[in-house]
PDB file with SEQRES, HELIX, SHEET and CRYST1 records, atoms N, CA, C and O in Angstrom:
SEQRES   1 A   60  UNK UNK UNK UNK UNK UNK UNK UNK UNK UNK UNK UNK UNK          
SEQRES   2 A   60  UNK UNK UNK UNK UNK UNK UNK UNK UNK UNK UNK UNK UNK          
SEQRES   3 A   60  UNK UNK UNK UNK UNK UNK UNK UNK UNK UNK UNK UNK UNK          
SEQRES   4 A   60  UNK UNK UNK UNK UNK UNK UNK UNK UNK UNK UNK UNK UNK          
SEQRES   5 A   60  UNK UNK UNK UNK UNK UNK UNK UNK                              
HELIX    1 AA1 UNK A    2  UNK A   10  1                                   9    
HELIX    2 AA2 UNK A   15  UNK A   35  1                                  21    
HELIX    3 AA3 UNK A   42  UNK A   56  1                                  15    
CRYST1    1.000    1.000    1.000  90.00  90.00  90.00 P 1           1          
ATOM      1  N   UNK A   1     129.351 130.531 100.069  1.00  0.00           N  
ATOM      2  CA  UNK A   1     128.987 129.510  99.264  1.00  0.00           C  
ATOM      3  C   UNK A   1     129.670 128.230  99.590  1.00  0.00           C  
ATOM      4  O   UNK A   1     129.068 127.156  99.567  1.00  0.00           O  
ATOM      5  N   UNK A   2     130.988 128.352  99.906  1.00  0.00           N  
ATOM      6  CA  UNK A   2     131.788 127.121 100.259  1.00  0.00           C  
ATOM      7  C   UNK A   2     131.368 126.623 101.570  1.00  0.00           C  
ATOM      8  O   UNK A   2     131.425 125.407 101.755  1.00  0.00           O  
ATOM      9  N   UNK A   3     130.912 127.468 102.602  1.00  0.00           N  
ATOM     10  CA  UNK A   3     130.406 126.995 103.718  1.00  0.00           C  
ATOM     11  C   UNK A   3     129.116 126.204 103.666  1.00  0.00           C  
ATOM     12  O   UNK A   3     128.879 125.280 104.444  1.00  0.00           O  
ATOM     13  N   UNK A   4     128.301 126.607 102.719  1.00  0.00           N  
ATOM     14  CA  UNK A   4     127.066 125.900 102.445  1.00  0.00           C  
ATOM     15  C   UNK A   4     127.321 124.483 101.902  1.00  0.00           C  
ATOM     16  O   UNK A   4     126.727 123.504 102.354  1.00  0.00           O  
ATOM     17  N   UNK A   5     128.142 124.419 101.008  1.00  0.00           N  
ATOM     18  CA  UNK A   5     128.662 123.108 100.335  1.00  0.00           C  
ATOM     19  C   UNK A   5     129.292 122.177 101.458  1.00  0.00           C  
ATOM     20  O   UNK A   5     128.979 120.989 101.537  1.00  0.00           O  
ATOM     21  N   UNK A   6     130.147 122.748 102.275  1.00  0.00           N  
ATOM     22  CA  UNK A   6     130.631 121.935 103.403  1.00  0.00           C  
ATOM     23  C   UNK A   6     129.609 121.481 104.416  1.00  0.00           C  
ATOM     24  O   UNK A   6     129.727 120.371 104.934  1.00  0.00           O  
ATOM     25  N   UNK A   7     128.627 122.275 104.719  1.00  0.00           N  
ATOM     26  CA  UNK A   7     127.473 121.857 105.398  1.00  0.00           C  
ATOM     27  C   UNK A   7     126.720 120.753 104.813  1.00  0.00           C  
ATOM     28  O   UNK A   7     126.351 119.799 105.497  1.00  0.00           O  
ATOM     29  N   UNK A   8     126.475 120.860 103.526  1.00  0.00           N  
ATOM     30  CA  UNK A   8     125.818 119.780 102.764  1.00  0.00           C  
ATOM     31  C   UNK A   8     126.523 118.396 102.805  1.00  0.00           C  
ATOM     32  O   UNK A   8     125.905 117.334 102.885  1.00  0.00           O  
ATOM     33  N   UNK A   9     127.847 118.505 102.745  1.00  0.00           N  
ATOM     34  CA  UNK A   9     128.667 117.154 102.740  1.00  0.00           C  
ATOM     35  C   UNK A   9     128.644 116.496 104.000  1.00  0.00           C  
ATOM     36  O   UNK A   9     128.753 115.271 104.046  1.00  0.00           O  
ATOM     37  N   UNK A  10     128.492 117.284 105.178  1.00  0.00           N  
ATOM     38  CA  UNK A  10     128.452 116.569 106.508  1.00  0.00           C  
ATOM     39  C   UNK A  10     127.097 116.316 106.989  1.00  0.00           C  
ATOM     40  O   UNK A  10     126.934 115.636 108.002  1.00  0.00           O  
ATOM     41  N   UNK A  11     126.021 116.852 106.284  1.00  0.00           N  
ATOM     42  CA  UNK A  11     124.643 116.699 106.702  1.00  0.00           C  
ATOM     43  C   UNK A  11     124.168 115.152 106.546  1.00  0.00           C  
ATOM     44  O   UNK A  11     124.254 114.538 105.483  1.00  0.00           O  
ATOM     45  N   UNK A  12     123.662 114.615 107.738  1.00  0.00           N  
ATOM     46  CA  UNK A  12     123.290 113.203 107.665  1.00  0.00           C  
ATOM     47  C   UNK A  12     121.750 112.957 107.473  1.00  0.00           C  
ATOM     48  O   UNK A  12     121.272 111.823 107.440  1.00  0.00           O  
ATOM     49  N   UNK A  13     121.051 114.048 107.355  1.00  0.00           N  
ATOM     50  CA  UNK A  13     119.632 113.907 107.245  1.00  0.00           C  
ATOM     51  C   UNK A  13     119.241 113.353 105.911  1.00  0.00           C  
ATOM     52  O   UNK A  13     119.699 113.844 104.880  1.00  0.00           O  
ATOM     53  N   UNK A  14     118.368 112.295 105.899  1.00  0.00           N  
ATOM     54  CA  UNK A  14     117.850 111.767 104.648  1.00  0.00           C  
ATOM     55  C   UNK A  14     118.780 110.483 104.183  1.00  0.00           C  
ATOM     56  O   UNK A  14     118.462 109.723 103.268  1.00  0.00           O  
ATOM     57  N   UNK A  15     119.873 110.384 104.898  1.00  0.00           N  
ATOM     58  CA  UNK A  15     120.730 109.280 104.446  1.00  0.00           C  
ATOM     59  C   UNK A  15     120.099 107.833 104.699  1.00  0.00           C  
ATOM     60  O   UNK A  15     120.323 106.886 103.945  1.00  0.00           O  
ATOM     61  N   UNK A  16     119.379 107.764 105.707  1.00  0.00           N  
ATOM     62  CA  UNK A  16     118.698 106.442 105.936  1.00  0.00           C  
ATOM     63  C   UNK A  16     117.667 106.170 104.898  1.00  0.00           C  
ATOM     64  O   UNK A  16     117.577 105.055 104.383  1.00  0.00           O  
ATOM     65  N   UNK A  17     116.868 107.186 104.570  1.00  0.00           N  
ATOM     66  CA  UNK A  17     115.902 106.905 103.467  1.00  0.00           C  
ATOM     67  C   UNK A  17     116.578 106.549 102.177  1.00  0.00           C  
ATOM     68  O   UNK A  17     116.039 105.780 101.381  1.00  0.00           O  
ATOM     69  N   UNK A  18     117.735 107.087 101.959  1.00  0.00           N  
ATOM     70  CA  UNK A  18     118.357 106.737 100.667  1.00  0.00           C  
ATOM     71  C   UNK A  18     118.923 105.270 100.760  1.00  0.00           C  
ATOM     72  O   UNK A  18     118.906 104.528  99.778  1.00  0.00           O  
ATOM     73  N   UNK A  19     119.402 104.902 101.926  1.00  0.00           N  
ATOM     74  CA  UNK A  19     119.951 103.608 102.103  1.00  0.00           C  
ATOM     75  C   UNK A  19     118.808 102.600 102.028  1.00  0.00           C  
ATOM     76  O   UNK A  19     118.985 101.564 101.387  1.00  0.00           O  
ATOM     77  N   UNK A  20     117.740 102.818 102.592  1.00  0.00           N  
ATOM     78  CA  UNK A  20     116.544 101.928 102.477  1.00  0.00           C  
ATOM     79  C   UNK A  20     116.032 101.841 101.060  1.00  0.00           C  
ATOM     80  O   UNK A  20     115.578 100.764 100.673  1.00  0.00           O  
ATOM     81  N   UNK A  21     116.068 102.904 100.240  1.00  0.00           N  
ATOM     82  CA  UNK A  21     115.808 102.835  98.901  1.00  0.00           C  
ATOM     83  C   UNK A  21     116.578 101.997  98.060  1.00  0.00           C  
ATOM     84  O   UNK A  21     116.078 101.278  97.194  1.00  0.00           O  
ATOM     85  N   UNK A  22     118.025 102.095  98.350  1.00  0.00           N  
ATOM     86  CA  UNK A  22     118.964 101.269  97.723  1.00  0.00           C  
ATOM     87  C   UNK A  22     118.746  99.809  97.962  1.00  0.00           C  
ATOM     88  O   UNK A  22     118.760  98.991  97.042  1.00  0.00           O  
ATOM     89  N   UNK A  23     118.533  99.480  99.287  1.00  0.00           N  
ATOM     90  CA  UNK A  23     118.258  98.099  99.657  1.00  0.00           C  
ATOM     91  C   UNK A  23     116.941  97.522  98.974  1.00  0.00           C  
ATOM     92  O   UNK A  23     116.878  96.363  98.566  1.00  0.00           O  
ATOM     93  N   UNK A  24     115.934  98.401  98.888  1.00  0.00           N  
ATOM     94  CA  UNK A  24     114.724  98.034  98.203  1.00  0.00           C  
ATOM     95  C   UNK A  24     115.036  97.671  96.791  1.00  0.00           C  
ATOM     96  O   UNK A  24     114.580  96.621  96.338  1.00  0.00           O  
ATOM     97  N   UNK A  25     115.818  98.498  96.018  1.00  0.00           N  
ATOM     98  CA  UNK A  25     116.039  98.204  94.738  1.00  0.00           C  
ATOM     99  C   UNK A  25     116.894  96.976  94.487  1.00  0.00           C  
ATOM    100  O   UNK A  25     116.679  96.235  93.528  1.00  0.00           O  
ATOM    101  N   UNK A  26     117.918  96.762  95.412  1.00  0.00           N  
ATOM    102  CA  UNK A  26     118.712  95.523  95.406  1.00  0.00           C  
ATOM    103  C   UNK A  26     117.820  94.298  95.640  1.00  0.00           C  
ATOM    104  O   UNK A  26     118.001  93.268  94.990  1.00  0.00           O  
ATOM    105  N   UNK A  27     116.875  94.405  96.551  1.00  0.00           N  
ATOM    106  CA  UNK A  27     116.082  93.216  96.878  1.00  0.00           C  
ATOM    107  C   UNK A  27     115.109  93.050  95.645  1.00  0.00           C  
ATOM    108  O   UNK A  27     114.904  91.909  95.229  1.00  0.00           O  
ATOM    109  N   UNK A  28     114.619  93.921  95.158  1.00  0.00           N  
ATOM    110  CA  UNK A  28     113.678  93.733  93.865  1.00  0.00           C  
ATOM    111  C   UNK A  28     114.435  93.168  92.700  1.00  0.00           C  
ATOM    112  O   UNK A  28     113.877  92.371  91.946  1.00  0.00           O  
ATOM    113  N   UNK A  29     115.741  93.559  92.506  1.00  0.00           N  
ATOM    114  CA  UNK A  29     116.513  92.929  91.500  1.00  0.00           C  
ATOM    115  C   UNK A  29     116.957  91.562  91.814  1.00  0.00           C  
ATOM    116  O   UNK A  29     117.135  90.778  90.882  1.00  0.00           O  
ATOM    117  N   UNK A  30     117.150  91.203  93.007  1.00  0.00           N  
ATOM    118  CA  UNK A  30     117.475  89.829  93.356  1.00  0.00           C  
ATOM    119  C   UNK A  30     116.350  88.980  93.176  1.00  0.00           C  
ATOM    120  O   UNK A  30     116.505  87.860  92.690  1.00  0.00           O  
ATOM    121  N   UNK A  31     115.036  89.473  93.581  1.00  0.00           N  
ATOM    122  CA  UNK A  31     113.885  88.586  93.318  1.00  0.00           C  
ATOM    123  C   UNK A  31     113.581  88.448  91.965  1.00  0.00           C  
ATOM    124  O   UNK A  31     113.128  87.392  91.523  1.00  0.00           O  
ATOM    125  N   UNK A  32     113.815  89.527  91.201  1.00  0.00           N  
ATOM    126  CA  UNK A  32     113.567  89.258  89.701  1.00  0.00           C  
ATOM    127  C   UNK A  32     114.536  88.291  89.117  1.00  0.00           C  
ATOM    128  O   UNK A  32     114.138  87.497  88.264  1.00  0.00           O  
ATOM    129  N   UNK A  33     115.769  88.295  89.505  1.00  0.00           N  
ATOM    130  CA  UNK A  33     116.777  87.230  88.978  1.00  0.00           C  
ATOM    131  C   UNK A  33     116.425  85.830  89.479  1.00  0.00           C  
ATOM    132  O   UNK A  33     116.581  84.852  88.748  1.00  0.00           O  
ATOM    133  N   UNK A  34     115.939  85.728  90.757  1.00  0.00           N  
ATOM    134  CA  UNK A  34     115.652  84.376  91.359  1.00  0.00           C  
ATOM    135  C   UNK A  34     114.370  83.772  90.623  1.00  0.00           C  
ATOM    136  O   UNK A  34     114.339  82.621  90.188  1.00  0.00           O  
ATOM    137  N   UNK A  35     113.342  84.662  90.537  1.00  0.00           N  
ATOM    138  CA  UNK A  35     112.066  84.228  90.169  1.00  0.00           C  
ATOM    139  C   UNK A  35     112.189  83.976  88.573  1.00  0.00           C  
ATOM    140  O   UNK A  35     111.582  83.018  88.093  1.00  0.00           O  
ATOM    141  N   UNK A  36     112.868  84.715  87.850  1.00  0.00           N  
ATOM    142  CA  UNK A  36     112.879  84.634  86.481  1.00  0.00           C  
ATOM    143  C   UNK A  36     111.552  84.810  85.780  1.00  0.00           C  
ATOM    144  O   UNK A  36     110.663  85.458  86.332  1.00  0.00           O  
ATOM    145  N   UNK A  37     111.378  84.273  84.609  1.00  0.00           N  
ATOM    146  CA  UNK A  37     110.038  84.511  83.979  1.00  0.00           C  
ATOM    147  C   UNK A  37     109.328  83.228  83.868  1.00  0.00           C  
ATOM    148  O   UNK A  37     109.749  82.227  84.447  1.00  0.00           O  
ATOM    149  N   UNK A  38     108.240  83.223  83.129  1.00  0.00           N  
ATOM    150  CA  UNK A  38     107.393  81.987  82.998  1.00  0.00           C  
ATOM    151  C   UNK A  38     108.170  80.717  82.445  1.00  0.00           C  
ATOM    152  O   UNK A  38     107.808  79.583  82.757  1.00  0.00           O  
ATOM    153  N   UNK A  39     109.146  80.931  81.695  1.00  0.00           N  
ATOM    154  CA  UNK A  39     109.842  79.906  81.015  1.00  0.00           C  
ATOM    155  C   UNK A  39     111.047  79.405  81.598  1.00  0.00           C  
ATOM    156  O   UNK A  39     111.600  78.423  81.102  1.00  0.00           O  
ATOM    157  N   UNK A  40     111.533  80.018  82.661  1.00  0.00           N  
ATOM    158  CA  UNK A  40     112.711  79.723  83.286  1.00  0.00           C  
ATOM    159  C   UNK A  40     112.738  80.180  84.787  1.00  0.00           C  
ATOM    160  O   UNK A  40     111.920  80.993  85.215  1.00  0.00           O  
ATOM    161  N   UNK A  41     113.666  79.649  85.525  1.00  0.00           N  
ATOM    162  CA  UNK A  41     113.836  80.094  86.903  1.00  0.00           C  
ATOM    163  C   UNK A  41     112.889  79.316  87.799  1.00  0.00           C  
ATOM    164  O   UNK A  41     112.463  78.196  87.517  1.00  0.00           O  
ATOM    165  N   UNK A  42     112.590  79.997  88.903  1.00  0.00           N  
ATOM    166  CA  UNK A  42     111.906  79.475  90.060  1.00  0.00           C  
ATOM    167  C   UNK A  42     110.471  79.057  89.633  1.00  0.00           C  
ATOM    168  O   UNK A  42     109.965  77.989  89.978  1.00  0.00           O  
ATOM    169  N   UNK A  43     109.877  79.956  88.878  1.00  0.00           N  
ATOM    170  CA  UNK A  43     108.444  79.827  88.505  1.00  0.00           C  
ATOM    171  C   UNK A  43     108.290  78.615  87.526  1.00  0.00           C  
ATOM    172  O   UNK A  43     107.292  77.898  87.595  1.00  0.00           O  
ATOM    173  N   UNK A  44     109.179  78.415  86.710  1.00  0.00           N  
ATOM    174  CA  UNK A  44     109.123  77.329  85.752  1.00  0.00           C  
ATOM    175  C   UNK A  44     109.335  75.959  86.531  1.00  0.00           C  
ATOM    176  O   UNK A  44     108.697  74.968  86.176  1.00  0.00           O  
ATOM    177  N   UNK A  45     110.221  75.902  87.579  1.00  0.00           N  
ATOM    178  CA  UNK A  45     110.519  74.853  88.382  1.00  0.00           C  
ATOM    179  C   UNK A  45     109.195  74.467  89.170  1.00  0.00           C  
ATOM    180  O   UNK A  45     108.855  73.287  89.254  1.00  0.00           O  
ATOM    181  N   UNK A  46     108.453  75.498  89.747  1.00  0.00           N  
ATOM    182  CA  UNK A  46     107.232  75.167  90.478  1.00  0.00           C  
ATOM    183  C   UNK A  46     106.171  74.771  89.555  1.00  0.00           C  
ATOM    184  O   UNK A  46     105.316  73.978  89.949  1.00  0.00           O  
ATOM    185  N   UNK A  47     106.137  75.242  88.362  1.00  0.00           N  
ATOM    186  CA  UNK A  47     105.115  74.805  87.327  1.00  0.00           C  
ATOM    187  C   UNK A  47     105.239  73.379  87.016  1.00  0.00           C  
ATOM    188  O   UNK A  47     104.267  72.623  86.996  1.00  0.00           O  
ATOM    189  N   UNK A  48     106.543  72.987  86.753  1.00  0.00           N  
ATOM    190  CA  UNK A  48     106.875  71.635  86.386  1.00  0.00           C  
ATOM    191  C   UNK A  48     106.541  70.611  87.443  1.00  0.00           C  
ATOM    192  O   UNK A  48     106.097  69.492  87.187  1.00  0.00           O  
ATOM    193  N   UNK A  49     106.806  71.112  88.730  1.00  0.00           N  
ATOM    194  CA  UNK A  49     106.552  70.205  89.832  1.00  0.00           C  
ATOM    195  C   UNK A  49     105.073  70.103  90.009  1.00  0.00           C  
ATOM    196  O   UNK A  49     104.592  68.998  90.262  1.00  0.00           O  
ATOM    197  N   UNK A  50     104.339  71.114  89.903  1.00  0.00           N  
ATOM    198  CA  UNK A  50     102.892  71.101  89.966  1.00  0.00           C  
ATOM    199  C   UNK A  50     102.247  70.161  88.871  1.00  0.00           C  
ATOM    200  O   UNK A  50     101.285  69.444  89.144  1.00  0.00           O  
ATOM    201  N   UNK A  51     102.830  70.202  87.609  1.00  0.00           N  
ATOM    202  CA  UNK A  51     102.332  69.329  86.587  1.00  0.00           C  
ATOM    203  C   UNK A  51     102.715  67.926  86.887  1.00  0.00           C  
ATOM    204  O   UNK A  51     101.938  67.049  86.510  1.00  0.00           O  
ATOM    205  N   UNK A  52     103.784  67.595  87.502  1.00  0.00           N  
ATOM    206  CA  UNK A  52     104.106  66.230  87.878  1.00  0.00           C  
ATOM    207  C   UNK A  52     103.213  65.646  88.855  1.00  0.00           C  
ATOM    208  O   UNK A  52     102.805  64.487  88.776  1.00  0.00           O  
ATOM    209  N   UNK A  53     102.887  66.526  89.857  1.00  0.00           N  
ATOM    210  CA  UNK A  53     101.993  66.100  90.902  1.00  0.00           C  
ATOM    211  C   UNK A  53     100.571  65.807  90.397  1.00  0.00           C  
ATOM    212  O   UNK A  53      99.928  64.853  90.836  1.00  0.00           O  
ATOM    213  N   UNK A  54     100.091  66.655  89.454  1.00  0.00           N  
ATOM    214  CA  UNK A  54      98.822  66.450  88.833  1.00  0.00           C  
ATOM    215  C   UNK A  54      98.730  65.164  87.985  1.00  0.00           C  
ATOM    216  O   UNK A  54      97.709  64.476  87.987  1.00  0.00           O  
ATOM    217  N   UNK A  55      99.832  64.859  87.254  1.00  0.00           N  
ATOM    218  CA  UNK A  55      99.908  63.591  86.439  1.00  0.00           C  
ATOM    219  C   UNK A  55      99.938  62.368  87.450  1.00  0.00           C  
ATOM    220  O   UNK A  55      99.337  61.338  87.146  1.00  0.00           O  
ATOM    221  N   UNK A  56     100.643  62.471  88.673  1.00  0.00           N  
ATOM    222  CA  UNK A  56     100.627  61.418  89.534  1.00  0.00           C  
ATOM    223  C   UNK A  56      99.416  61.091  90.117  1.00  0.00           C  
ATOM    224  O   UNK A  56      99.220  59.913  90.418  1.00  0.00           O  
ATOM    225  N   UNK A  57      98.472  62.023  90.353  1.00  0.00           N  
ATOM    226  CA  UNK A  57      97.240  61.769  91.017  1.00  0.00           C  
ATOM    227  C   UNK A  57      96.109  61.506  90.087  1.00  0.00           C  
ATOM    228  O   UNK A  57      94.992  61.308  90.566  1.00  0.00           O  
ATOM    229  N   UNK A  58      96.296  61.485  88.798  1.00  0.00           N  
ATOM    230  CA  UNK A  58      95.327  61.201  87.776  1.00  0.00           C  
ATOM    231  C   UNK A  58      95.039  59.690  87.846  1.00  0.00           C  
ATOM    232  O   UNK A  58      95.980  58.904  87.957  1.00  0.00           O  
ATOM    233  N   UNK A  59      93.813  59.280  87.788  1.00  0.00           N  
ATOM    234  CA  UNK A  59      93.483  57.776  87.832  1.00  0.00           C  
ATOM    235  C   UNK A  59      94.026  57.232  86.569  1.00  0.00           C  
ATOM    236  O   UNK A  59      94.107  57.895  85.535  1.00  0.00           O  
ATOM    237  N   UNK A  60      94.392  56.007  86.690  1.00  0.00           N  
ATOM    238  CA  UNK A  60      94.996  55.156  85.611  1.00  0.00           C  
ATOM    239  C   UNK A  60      93.967  54.587  84.794  1.00  0.00           C  
ATOM    240  O   UNK A  60      94.263  53.855  83.850  1.00  0.00           O  
TER     241      UNK A  60                                                      
END                                                                             
């Protein structure tokens, strides 16, 4: 039983998949923080900019 546990600890198969999974979760979390929701963050800044552009191009 101890030998099986020792082999499990040194086995490197699947480690890359786990690392890629962790990077994916980290990237998704970072994007969620950067983008924010509709009322704050990057999306709100783009919405505000778009509204300003629309107002600037309306005929007087």
